[in-house]
Structure formats: C-alpha cells, structure tokens
C-alpha positions as CSV (number, residue, x, y, z in Angstrom):
1,M,104.7,138.1,108.2
2,R,102.1,135.8,106.8
3,V,100.8,133.1,109.0
4,F,99.8,130.8,106.2
5,N,101.5,129.2,103.2
6,I,100.1,130.0,99.8
7,T,99.9,127.4,97.0
8,T,99.1,128.1,93.3
9,E,95.6,126.8,93.8
10,Q,95.1,129.1,96.8
11,I,96.3,132.1,94.7
12,A,93.6,131.2,92.2
13,R,91.1,131.1,95.0
14,M,92.2,134.5,96.2
15,E,91.6,135.9,92.7
16,E,88.1,134.3,93.0
17,I,87.6,136.1,96.3
18,K,88.4,139.4,94.6
19,K,85.9,138.6,91.8
20,T,83.2,137.7,94.4
21,L,83.9,141.0,96.2
22,D,83.4,143.0,93.0
23,L,80.2,141.1,92.4
24,I,78.5,141.5,95.8
25,K,80.1,144.7,97.1
26,P,77.2,147.0,96.4
27,D,74.8,144.7,98.2
28,V,77.3,144.2,101.1
29,D,77.8,147.9,101.4
30,E,74.0,148.3,101.7
31,R,73.8,145.6,104.3
32,I,76.6,147.0,106.4
33,K,75.0,150.4,106.2
34,N,71.8,149.0,107.5
35,F,73.5,147.1,110.3
36,K,75.2,150.3,111.5
37,S,72.0,152.3,111.3
38,L,70.2,149.7,113.3
39,W,72.4,150.4,116.3
40,Q,71.9,154.1,115.9
41,E,68.2,154.2,115.2
42,A,66.4,151.1,116.2
43,D,64.1,150.8,119.2
44,E,64.4,148.0,121.8
45,K,61.9,145.7,120.1
46,R,63.8,145.8,116.8
47,L,67.1,145.1,118.6
48,F,65.3,142.2,120.5
49,Q,64.3,140.8,117.1
50,E,67.9,140.5,116.1
51,L,68.9,139.1,119.5
52,S,66.1,136.5,119.3
53,F,67.0,135.6,115.7
54,C,70.5,134.7,116.8
55,L,69.0,132.5,119.6
56,L,67.2,130.5,116.9
57,T,70.1,130.0,114.4
58,P,72.2,127.2,116.1
59,Q,71.8,124.1,114.0
60,S,69.0,125.7,112.0
61,K,68.9,127.6,108.7
62,A,69.2,131.3,109.1
63,Q,66.4,131.9,106.6
64,N,64.1,129.7,108.7
65,A,65.1,131.4,111.9
66,W,64.3,134.9,110.5
67,K,61.0,133.7,109.0
68,T,60.1,132.5,112.5
69,I,61.0,135.8,114.1
70,L,58.8,137.7,111.6
71,I,55.9,135.4,112.3
72,L,56.3,135.8,116.1
73,S,56.5,139.6,115.7
74,E,53.4,139.8,113.5
75,N,51.5,137.8,116.2
76,S,53.0,139.9,119.0
77,L,54.2,136.6,120.6
78,L,57.8,137.6,120.5
79,F,57.1,140.3,123.0
80,T,54.2,138.9,125.0
81,G,54.0,135.1,124.4
82,Q,55.0,132.5,127.0
83,V,57.2,129.5,126.3
84,K,54.5,127.1,125.2
85,E,52.9,129.7,122.9
86,I,56.2,130.6,121.3
87,S,57.4,127.0,120.9
88,G,54.3,126.3,118.9
89,Y,55.7,128.6,116.2
90,L,59.2,127.2,116.1
91,N,58.6,124.3,113.8
92,Y,61.2,125.7,111.4
93,V,64.1,125.5,113.8
94,R,65.6,122.7,115.9
95,F,65.3,122.4,119.7
96,K,62.2,124.6,119.7
97,N,61.3,124.2,123.4
98,N,64.8,125.2,124.6
99,K,64.9,128.1,122.2
100,A,61.4,129.3,123.2
101,N,62.6,129.3,126.8
102,Y,65.7,131.3,125.8
103,I,63.6,134.0,124.1
104,V,61.3,134.4,127.1
105,K,64.3,134.5,129.5
106,A,66.0,137.2,127.4
107,R,62.9,139.2,127.1
108,E,62.4,139.2,130.9
109,Q,66.0,140.3,131.2
110,F,65.7,143.4,129.0
111,F,62.1,144.5,129.4
112,N,59.7,145.1,132.4
113,D,61.5,148.2,133.7
114,A,65.0,146.5,133.4
115,K,67.9,148.0,131.4
116,G,67.3,147.7,127.7
117,I,69.7,146.1,125.2
118,K,71.2,149.3,124.0
119,E,71.7,150.8,127.4
120,T,73.3,147.6,128.7
121,L,75.7,147.3,125.8
122,S,76.5,151.0,125.6
123,E,77.9,150.9,129.1
124,L,80.6,148.5,127.8
125,P,83.3,150.4,125.9
126,S,84.8,147.7,123.7
127,V,83.2,145.2,121.3
128,N,85.0,142.4,123.1
129,E,83.5,143.5,126.4
130,K,80.1,143.6,124.8
131,R,80.6,140.1,123.4
132,T,81.8,138.7,126.7
133,W,78.8,140.2,128.5
134,L,76.4,138.5,126.0
135,L,78.2,135.2,126.3
136,K,77.9,135.2,130.0
137,N,74.4,136.7,130.4
138,I,72.3,135.5,127.5
139,T,71.3,131.8,127.9
140,G,71.6,130.1,124.5
141,Y,74.4,132.3,123.3
142,G,77.9,131.0,122.5
143,L,80.7,133.0,121.0
144,K,79.3,132.5,117.5
145,E,75.8,133.7,118.4
146,S,77.2,136.7,120.4
147,S,79.3,137.6,117.5
148,H,76.5,137.2,115.0
149,F,74.2,139.5,117.0
150,L,76.9,142.2,117.3
151,R,77.6,142.0,113.6
152,N,73.9,142.4,112.8
153,I,73.6,145.5,115.0
154,G,76.5,147.2,113.4
155,F,79.8,146.0,114.8
156,V,80.9,144.4,111.6
157,E,84.7,144.8,111.7
158,D,85.5,143.5,115.1
159,V,84.1,139.9,115.4
160,T,84.0,136.7,113.4
161,I,81.1,134.4,113.0
162,L,82.8,131.0,112.8
163,D,80.1,128.8,111.3
164,R,80.7,125.8,109.1
165,H,80.9,127.9,105.9
166,I,83.6,130.2,107.4
167,L,85.6,127.3,108.8
168,R,85.5,125.4,105.5
169,N,86.8,128.4,103.7
170,L,89.5,129.0,106.2
171,K,90.7,125.5,105.8
172,N,90.7,125.9,102.0
173,F,93.0,128.8,102.3
174,N,95.3,127.0,104.8
175,V,94.5,129.5,107.5
176,I,93.6,126.6,109.8
177,D,94.9,123.0,109.4
178,E,91.6,121.3,110.0
179,I,88.0,122.1,110.9
180,P,87.7,121.3,114.7
181,K,85.0,118.8,115.7
182,T,84.1,121.0,118.6
183,L,84.8,124.7,119.0
184,S,85.8,125.6,122.5
185,E,86.2,129.2,123.6
186,K,90.0,128.9,123.4
187,K,89.8,127.4,119.9
188,Y,87.3,130.0,118.8
189,Y,89.6,132.9,119.8
190,E,92.6,131.2,118.2
191,I,90.8,130.8,114.9
192,E,89.4,134.2,115.1
193,N,92.8,135.7,115.5
194,K,94.0,133.8,112.4
195,M,91.1,135.0,110.4
196,K,91.8,138.6,111.4
197,Q,95.4,138.2,110.3
198,F,94.3,136.6,107.0
199,S,91.9,139.5,106.5
200,K,94.9,141.9,106.9
201,D,97.1,139.9,104.6
202,I,94.7,139.9,101.7
203,N,93.5,143.5,102.5
204,I,89.8,142.6,102.8
205,S,88.0,143.7,105.9
206,L,86.4,141.1,108.2
207,G,83.0,142.5,107.4
208,Y,83.4,141.8,103.7
209,L,85.2,138.5,104.2
210,D,82.4,137.0,106.1
211,F,79.9,137.8,103.4
212,I,82.3,136.6,100.6
213,F,82.7,133.2,102.3
214,W,79.0,132.9,102.9
215,Y,78.2,133.8,99.3
216,N,80.8,131.4,98.0
217,A,79.2,128.6,100.0
218,T,75.5,129.3,99.5
219,N,75.4,131.6,96.4
220,E,73.3,134.1,98.3
221,L,73.6,136.8,100.9
222,F,71.6,136.7,104.1
223,K,71.7,138.0,107.7
C-alpha cells in the first residue's frame, strides 16, 4: 500500500525522475562502483579522507569540503597536523576551529596503534549498527554525516542522507508533509523509513534516488 497520495503534478514529476535517471545512470553506476571498491580496496588514510570530508560538510558546500580535504592531504596535515595548523586551511568551510578539532580527535581514535576504521566497522554486522557506532563515537557526526560517510564507502542501498535537497524533494512528492525546522533522531528515522517506502513504490533504489534528487536540485553530481 502506498504511503503517499499522488497528484497529476506529482505523476509528471515522477516521469521527470525517470528521465533524470536515464540521463545520469551511467555516471551514477560508475560512482556507486567506486564507492563499493573503496571499502574493498582502500587503505586507512583513504578511508579517513572520506570520514574527515563528512566532518566538514555540515552547513558547508560539499565541493568546498572536499577541496579542503585534498589540500590538507597534499600538505600531510590531515594525518599529522594539529588543530591550529588544520584550522588555518579550513577557510572554505564554516566552524573551522570546531571541525579541525573533530578531525584531530577522530585521527587519534583510529591511528596510533588503535583499531582502524575498517577493522572497527567490520566488526559490526549490519549497516545500522555501523551507523549507530559512528553516531555515538565520532564527535561532529549526526545521522546525516554518519549516513553520508557510509554511502561514500560503499553502503549505498541502506541509508539516506537527509540534507535540504532531499527533504525538499520528499516534500514535493508528498512523502513528507513539511520540511522539519530541526531534525531529531526520531524524526530522521521516521523520514528515512518514508523515503525507503517511496523508493520501493517507484522502483528506484535509494542509491539512485539520492543522486537523482541531488542532480535535480543542483544540476550536477558530487560526493
């Protein structure tokens, strides 16, 4: 049974979704392939780049966050720099001092003879358990950031990244009645379940749907 009511306008929008999927599918397929290979093949430093990228994205443009990660990596500061050194390179993102601190704290958590990211997450059998661990143990991560990181390392079909673009599209399709002013954990799970049902109803996987909504909002594809 459908959980949303469909209007004529929304039917037209669904046709637009199908057209967008046809347009971007080859690129999305390649990105999903790369995400999945990352989990299988990447070393700890590469995984840490993705973890740190998701620490920088809140209230900042994803492109700027990734640009910053590349700069920090080229200068080796992502893996060796202290808070003040790193914050000096975070001019493209908001709350740079807090985020520099989050990066250093996460680095200390996974390096220096501690369990690495892959070992830690591999011990947790389900994606939900992985996300819950990240949420509870990575300072600076909420559900959106935890989900974003997991998606970027290959778990593309199990989580949703409820940013403003996704929420706006969900409202347009009457999956949610309104865009919440704040997104509590309870509300996040509630909307995520509705998006999963919507994904089933229109027969487009979550991994593709996320990219479709992002492309429709920004006219580009990114991490």
